[in-house]
C-alpha positions, 0 to 999 in steps of 0.5 A, spaced: 147 859 291 152 864 293 158 861 290 160 865 284 161 860 278 167 861 273 164 862 266 167 861 259 165 863 252 167 858 247 167 862 240 167 869 244 168 873 238 162 872 234 155 876 235 152 871 239 159 871 243 159 878 244 152 878 247 154 872 252 160 877 254 155 883 255 150 879 259 156 875 263 159 882 265 153 884 269 151 877 272 151 877 279 153 869 279 158 868 273 165 871 273 168 871 266 174 866 266 175 866 259 173 869 252 176 864 247 177 865 240 183 863 236 182 868 231 183 874 236 187 871 241 191 876 245 187 882 242 183 886 247 175 884 247 174 892 247 178 892 240 172 887 237 166 889 241 167 897 243 161 897 246 164 893 252 170 897 253 167 900 260 165 893 263 171 888 260 177 893 260 183 889 260 180 883 258 183 879 252 181 873 248 185 867 249 186 861 244 182 854 245 189 851 247 190 856 253 184 857 257 184 851 261 189 854 266 185 860 267 181 855 272 183 852 278 182 844 279 175 843 283 172 849 280 164 850 278 164 852 271 159 854 266 161 853 259 157 857 254 159 855 247 158 860 241 162 856 236 159 855 229 155 848 227 159 843 226 165 845 230 162 846 237 161 838 238 169 837 238 170 843 242 165 841 248 168 834 248 175 837 249 172 841 254 169 836 258 175 831 258 179 837 261 173 838 266 174 830 268 181 831 269 181 837 273 175 835 277 170 841 275 163 841 276 161 843 269 155 845 265 155 846 258 150 850 254 151 850 246 148 855 242 150 851 235 145 846 232 150 840 234 146 838 240 139 839 238 138 832 235 137 826 239 140 822 234 146 822 230 143 820 224 138 826 224 143 831 225 148 828 219 142 828 215 141 835 215 148 838 216 151 833 211 157 831 215 160 827 221 158 829 228 164 831 232 162 828 238 156 823 238 158 820 244 155 826 248 148 826 245 145 823 251 148 828 255 144 834 252 137 836 252 134 841 247 128 845 248 126 852 250 126 853 257 119 855 257 117 848 255 122 844 260 121 845 267 126 840 269 131 836 265 135 830 267 141 831 263 147 836 265 148 840 259 143 843 254 143 844 246 139 851 246 134 851 240 136 856 234 133 863 234 128 861 228 126 855 232 125 859 239 120 864 236 117 858 232 116 853 238 114 859 243 108 860 238 107 853 236 107 848 242 101 851 246 097 851 239 099 844 238 098 841 245 091 844 245 088 840 240 084 846 237 088 845 230 091 841 225 098 839 227 100 842 220 103 849 221 105 854 216 111 858 218 113 865 215 119 868 219 123 874 218 130 875 221 135 881 222 142 881 219 145 879 225 142 872 224 147 871 219 153 871 223 159 876 224 163 874 217 160 878 211 157 875 206 152 877 200 146 876 204 148 881 210 152 886 205 149 893 207 147 895 200 143 888 198 140 888 205 138 895 206 131 897 204 130 890 202 126 884 203 126 877 200 125 870 202 130 865 202 131 857 202 123 857 202 121 850 204 128 847 204 131 851 210 135 846 215 132 849 221 125 846 219 126 839 221 129 842 228 122 846 229 118 840 227 122 835 232 122 839 238 115 841 237 113 834 237 117 833 243 114 838 247 107 838 245 106 830 244 103 831 237 107 829 231 107 836 228 109 838 220 112 845 219 112 848 213 117 854 213 119 860 209 124 864 212 125 871 210 131 877 210 129 883 213 132 890 213 134 891 220 140 888 224 136 885 230 130 881 231 125 875 229 118 876 227 115 869 226 107 868 223 104 861 224 098 859 221 094 853 222 087 850 220 082 849 226 078 843 228 072 847 230 070 854 231 075 858 236 074 865 238 080 870 238 079 870 246 079 862 247 086 862 243 089 868 247 086 864 253 090 858 251 097 862 251 095 866 257 095 859 261 101 856 257 105 861 259 102 864 266 109 862 270 114 864 264 117 871 266 120 872 259 113 871 255 108 876 254 101 875 251 099 882 248 093 884 245 095 888 239 100 885 234 107 884 237 113 888 234 120 887 234 122 894 237 119 892 243 123 886 245 130 888 242 136 887 247 131 884 252 130 876 253 123 877 252 118 874 247 111 877 245 106 873 242 099 875 239 094 871 236 088 872 231 082 867 229 077 868 224 074 862 227 076 857 222 083 858 222 088 861 227 094 866 226 100 866 232 105 872 232 111 871 236 117 876 236 124 876 240 131 878 239 135 873 235 141 874 239 138 875 246 132 870 247 134 866 241 141 865 243 145 868 248 139 870 253 136 863 252 143 860 254 144 864 260 136 863 262 138 855 261 145 856 265 141 859 271 136 853 271 142 848 271 146 851 277 139 852 280 139 860 280 133 864 279 132 863 271 131 871 271 138 872 274 142 877 270 136 878 264 131 883 267 134 889 263 128 892 259 128 892 252 132 898 249 126 901 245 126 905 238 132 901 236 
């Protein structure tokens, strides 16, 4: 596709929004048309994200009620939504109404949880509120790109960062039939996973040189992991999830454990993953245990495995803001516009972060 596509970021002033702006600024097919933020409307993007001052000089945030005029009728529009859970659906519904009025060709990728469940009741049970646009649920698919070669819907709800790391580690295992369909997941996330607004869990004196679990076996993303693993693997899966806060800013490390149904060697297990991700440019199966520093600031996922014959361990590392959010969203948007899925995402990891 040679035509450039107008890109819009809703909720552009948060950490995920900032990563989307960074990736879009160097994307050869997406032209940033609007960085939408009510809280920072009229201010320069560079005031909030100084590291983007060279690539987005002169670009200001714009209010949600004002950005539609930045795009001509009949345009091709890629909308990335980085608004919070519960707020995203109404923003997207308003955007799609405008798109219909103005004859835009449009695809939306949402990074919130609002379109990760097929059923309204399932979402409302987890989030304890009314869904903002239940009529749109059938217009969205939720999966990581590696587990859905094609989608029949025009829009995508990208799984969360913990879910992305867990799904990439779990789905091939469950599909293989080599283990029970009950997995035990321990995940560690950096402080950016809590969002831009300061809170006790991300306050530096509390987080620095500290490590602790939170919401063990009660985290709201566990049902998402179980449902999406079941959908992708074809086997009803139970996920026992314990998240942890780590003393670093970016990255997720997930360890998945399961009981094998028969003797399985480490090489057999590695072969399962090598085969599953043979055509996945952003997943690498590594011999040693994977490390967060080797993927931070990239769209890569590194996976390592271990087995003692009777039980297995699968380890997965990603950057929570890139592969787990903004990078995964760009990867999906590339797919929706029938661009090579690697477009704009091939920069190497930063290293020594």
